[in-house]
C-alpha positions in Angstrom: 17.3 -116.6 23.0 18.9 -116.4 26.4 22.3 -115.5 24.9 20.7 -112.8 22.8 18.9 -111.3 25.9 22.2 -111.4 27.8 24.0 -109.6 25.0 21.2 -106.9 24.9 21.4 -106.6 28.6 25.1 -106.2 28.6 24.9 -103.5 25.9 22.2 -101.6 27.8 24.4 -101.8 31.0 27.4 -100.5 29.0 25.3 -97.6 27.5 24.1 -96.4 30.9 27.3 -94.5 31.9 27.6 -93.1 28.3 24.0 -91.8 28.4 24.5 -90.5 32.0 27.7 -88.7 30.9 25.8 -87.2 28.0 23.1 -85.9 30.4 25.8 -84.5 32.6 27.4 -82.6 29.7 24.1 -81.1 28.5 22.3 -80.4 31.8 24.8 -79.7 34.6 26.0 -76.1 34.7 29.5 -75.2 35.9 30.6 -72.3 38.2 32.7 -70.7 35.5 32.4 -67.9 33.0 34.0 -68.0 29.5 36.0 -65.0 28.4 37.1 -64.6 24.7 37.4 -62.1 21.9 34.4 -59.8 21.7 33.1 -57.4 19.1 35.2 -54.5 18.0 33.8 -51.2 16.8 35.3 -48.3 14.8 34.9 -45.2 16.9 35.1 -43.2 13.7 32.1 -45.1 12.2 28.5 -45.8 12.8 26.5 -48.4 14.8 22.8 -48.9 14.0 22.7 -45.7 12.0 24.3 -43.5 14.7 27.8 -42.1 14.9 29.7 -44.0 17.6 31.2 -40.7 18.6 28.6 -38.0 17.8 29.7 -34.4 18.0 26.8 -31.9 17.3 26.7 -28.2 17.3 27.5 -25.2 15.0 30.7 -24.4 17.0 32.1 -27.9 16.7 34.2 -27.2 13.6 34.4 -30.9 12.6 36.9 -32.3 10.1 36.4 -35.3 7.9 37.9 -38.6 9.1 38.6 -42.0 7.5 39.9 -45.4 8.3 39.8 -47.1 11.7 40.3 -46.3 15.3 38.7 -49.4 16.8 37.8 -50.0 20.4 37.9 -53.7 21.5 35.8 -55.8 23.9 35.9 -59.2 25.7 32.9 -61.5 25.3 31.5 -63.2 28.4 29.4 -66.3 28.5 27.6 -67.3 31.7 25.4 -70.3 32.6 27.6 -72.8 30.8 26.8 -76.4 30.8 29.7 -78.8 31.4 29.7 -79.7 27.7 29.7 -76.1 26.5 32.6 -75.2 29.0 34.6 -78.2 27.7 34.0 -77.2 24.1 35.0 -73.6 24.7 38.1 -74.5 26.6 39.2 -77.0 23.9 38.7 -74.3 21.2 41.9 -72.6 22.5 40.1 -69.2 22.0 38.3 -69.0 25.3 39.4 -68.7 28.9 37.4 -70.2 31.8 37.5 -68.2 35.0 35.7 -68.8 38.3 32.2 -67.2 38.2 32.8 -65.4 41.5 35.6 -63.4 40.0 33.2 -61.9 37.3 30.0 -61.8 39.4 30.8 -61.3 43.1 28.4 -63.5 45.1 27.7 -60.6 47.6 26.1 -58.5 44.8 22.8 -59.1 42.9 22.8 -59.0 39.1 21.0 -55.7 39.3 23.6 -54.2 41.6 26.4 -55.3 39.2 24.5 -53.9 36.1 23.9 -50.6 37.9 27.6 -50.4 38.9 28.7 -51.2 35.3 26.3 -48.5 33.9 27.6 -46.0 36.4 31.3 -46.8 35.6 30.5 -46.6 31.8 28.9 -43.1 32.2 32.0 -41.9 34.2 34.3 -43.2 31.6 32.3 -41.4 28.8 32.7 -38.2 30.8 36.4 -38.8 31.4 36.9 -39.5 27.7 35.2 -36.2 26.7 37.2 -34.2 29.4 40.5 -35.8 28.4 40.0 -35.0 24.7 38.8 -31.4 25.4 41.7 -30.8 27.7 44.2 -32.1 25.1 42.6 -29.7 22.6 43.1 -26.8 25.1 39.4 -26.0 25.8 39.2 -23.8 28.9 38.1 -25.2 32.3 34.8 -24.2 33.8 32.6 -25.2 36.8 30.7 -27.9 35.0 27.4 -29.5 36.0 27.9 -33.3 35.9 24.6 -34.4 37.4 21.3 -32.9 38.5 19.2 -34.4 41.3 15.7 -35.0 40.2 13.5 -34.2 42.0 15.6 -31.4 43.5 16.0 -27.6 43.5 17.8 -27.4 40.2 15.8 -29.9 38.2 14.3 -28.3 35.1 16.6 -25.3 35.5 20.1 -26.6 35.1 21.3 -29.5 33.0 24.2 -31.9 32.8 27.0 -30.1 30.9 26.1 -26.6 31.8 29.0 -24.3 32.7 28.3 -22.1 35.8 29.9 -18.7 35.3 28.5 -16.7 38.2 26.4 -16.8 41.4 24.5 -13.7 42.5 26.6 -11.6 40.2 29.9 -12.9 41.5 32.1 -14.7 38.9 33.1 -18.3 39.8 36.2 -19.4 38.0 36.6 -22.7 39.7 35.0 -25.2 42.0 36.5 -23.7 45.2 35.1 -20.3 44.4 31.7 -21.8 43.7 31.7 -23.9 46.9 32.8 -20.9 49.0 29.7 -19.0 48.0 27.4 -22.0 48.5 28.7 -22.7 52.0 27.5 -19.2 53.1 23.9 -19.9 52.2 21.0 -21.5 54.1 18.0 -23.6 53.0 15.4 -21.2 51.4 17.9 -18.7 50.1 17.6 -17.9 46.4 20.6 -18.0 44.1 20.8 -16.4 40.7 23.1 -18.5 38.5 24.6 -17.4 35.3 25.3 -20.4 33.0 26.4 -21.4 29.6 24.6 -24.2 27.9 25.8 -26.4 24.9 24.2 -25.4 21.6 22.1 -22.8 23.2 22.4 -19.0 24.3 23.8 -18.3 27.8 21.1 -18.3 30.5 20.1 -17.2 34.0 18.4 -19.5 36.6 16.9 -18.4 39.9 16.9 -21.3 42.2 15.5 -21.7 45.8 17.8 -23.8 47.8 16.6 -26.9 49.6 17.9 -28.6 52.7 19.9 -31.8 53.0 20.7 -33.7 56.2 24.3 -34.0 55.1 25.0 -30.3 55.4 23.9 -27.2 57.2 24.0 -24.9 54.2 21.6 -24.7 51.2 21.2 -27.6 48.9 21.4 -26.8 45.2 21.0 -30.4 44.0 23.8 -30.5 41.4 27.1 -32.4 41.2 29.8 -30.1 39.7 33.5 -30.3 38.9 36.3 -28.3 37.2 36.4 -29.6 33.7 37.3 -28.4 30.2 34.1 -27.0 28.6 33.1 -26.8 24.9 29.9 -25.2 23.5 28.8 -28.4 21.7 27.5 -31.8 22.6 29.6 -35.0 22.5 27.7 -38.3 22.8 28.9 -41.9 22.8 26.5 -44.3 21.2 27.6 -47.7 22.3 25.4 -48.1 25.3 27.3 -50.1 27.9 29.5 -52.0 25.4 33.1 -52.1 26.3 32.8 -50.6 29.8 35.5 -48.1 30.9 38.2 -49.8 28.8 36.8 -47.9 25.7 37.9 -44.6 27.1 41.2 -44.1 25.3 39.7 -44.9 21.9 36.7 -42.7 22.5 39.1 -39.8 23.3 41.1 -40.4 20.2 38.0 -40.3 18.0 37.0 -36.9 19.5 40.5 -35.5 18.9 40.5 -36.9 15.3 37.1 -35.4 14.5 38.1 -32.0 15.9 41.5 -31.6 14.3 42.7 -31.6 10.7 44.3 -34.7 9.1 43.7 -38.4 10.0 45.3 -39.7 13.2 45.4 -43.2 11.7 47.0 -42.2 8.4 44.9 -44.8 6.6 46.0 -47.6 8.8 43.8 -49.9 10.8 44.4 -48.8 14.4 42.8 -50.6 17.3 43.4 -50.4 21.0 42.1 -50.3 24.6 42.6 -48.5 27.9 40.7 -46.6 30.5 41.3 -42.9 30.7 41.0 -40.2 33.3 39.7 -36.7 32.8 43.4 -35.7 32.9 44.3 -38.0 30.0 46.1 -40.8 32.0 45.7 -44.2 30.3 44.9 -47.2 32.7 45.2 -50.9 32.5 42.3 -53.2 31.5 41.4 -56.9 31.6 41.4 -59.4 28.8 44.1 -57.8 26.7 45.0 -61.0 24.8 41.4 -61.6 23.9 41.1 -58.0 22.6 44.3 -58.3 20.6 43.0 -61.5 18.9 39.7 -59.7 18.1 41.6 -56.7 16.6 43.9 -58.8 14.5 40.9 -60.8 13.1 39.2 -57.5 12.3 42.2 -56.3 10.3 44.2 -54.1 12.7 47.9 -53.7 12.1 48.6 -51.4 15.1 47.3 -52.0 18.6 47.5 -49.3 21.4 48.4 -51.1 24.7 48.2 -49.4 28.2 51.7 -49.4 29.6 50.7 -51.6 32.6 49.4 -54.3 30.2 52.5 -54.6 28.0 54.0 -57.6 29.7 50.8 -59.6 29.3 50.4 -58.3 25.7 53.8 -59.5 24.8 53.0 -63.0 26.0 50.4 -63.5 23.3 50.9 -64.2 19.6 51.2 -60.9 17.8 51.2 -62.2 14.2 52.8 -59.0 12.9 50.6 -56.6 14.7 52.5 -53.6 16.1 52.1 -53.2 19.8 52.4 -49.5 20.8 52.8 -48.6 24.5 50.8 -45.7 25.8 50.5 -44.0 29.2 48.6 -40.8 28.3 46.3 -39.5 25.6 49.1 -37.1 24.5 51.5 -40.0 24.1 48.9 -41.9 22.1 48.4 -39.0 19.7 52.2 -38.5 19.4 52.7 -42.2 18.7 50.1 -42.2 15.9 51.7 -39.1 14.4 55.1 -40.8 14.6 53.7 -43.9 12.8 52.3 -41.6 10.1 55.7 -40.0 9.6 57.4 -43.4 9.3 59.1 -43.1 12.7 59.4 -45.5 15.7 56.8 -45.2 18.3 57.3 -46.5 21.9 56.6 -50.2 21.8 55.7 -52.8 24.4 
């Protein structure tokens, strides 16, 4: 009996480190975030019953589209246990990066979420402006935001084009600001404006005051931007962040022009975009390429500054097309459709 007990005791002692290691794997979290291929969405299609890029209005002159212009994303997994982190790393599909690189320790989660939402809204505006500029829509003094509460709340809206102030035409932001700087709090301004999908209007607004300036406060953010008389909405919430900009712009161009930019091919891509149409670099290009390839893409649009990293990843026959501007991206797709050679990474 003593020998049996000793064997049982020896076995139990041997199991202790194994059980302890199992607990470590399942309970202890690691200060890393996993990055990998994320969802990919066709910007010409629908998500949850809504057009990803929704253009509404009688003056939009929409044209039918088909095929794919897919935007791509990177998945993030936080709060990983040691076991999960090891499994993801061993899969070969995921990359582990220090958590502080993704979630700066000096910012709260709410602050990070608010910053991401703000960046995404700006990227949507830039995608719209880039597409409308490419399509030669004329520039107007455009309302980008309305302070609420504020003097203009309920009178002007995001997207309004301001054409005149107190009977004086304003062709650009400089002319508009020159008039505003001659006012004082309490003055009334009569503003002639155009509104999307609505008749032109006139708003009489009593200026407020603001400690940042000694002239009257109108309570709007405005900029010079190409203006169209219809609404363009992007229905992907905060998915993709600013890196969806290029593909959003291409979808707008495709819907507002004849023919298919993709020529029946499965096109995917990524890249930020400015209102002037310049394509910028993004993070996670290799993860996005893998997601696109697995979804069926044969052509991938790569921001020029990401080309070196993109070439380092397996391409598996997917054509990597180098783009620096929206115009260059459209030209490259037309070249592919014609059987020519686009600029490649």
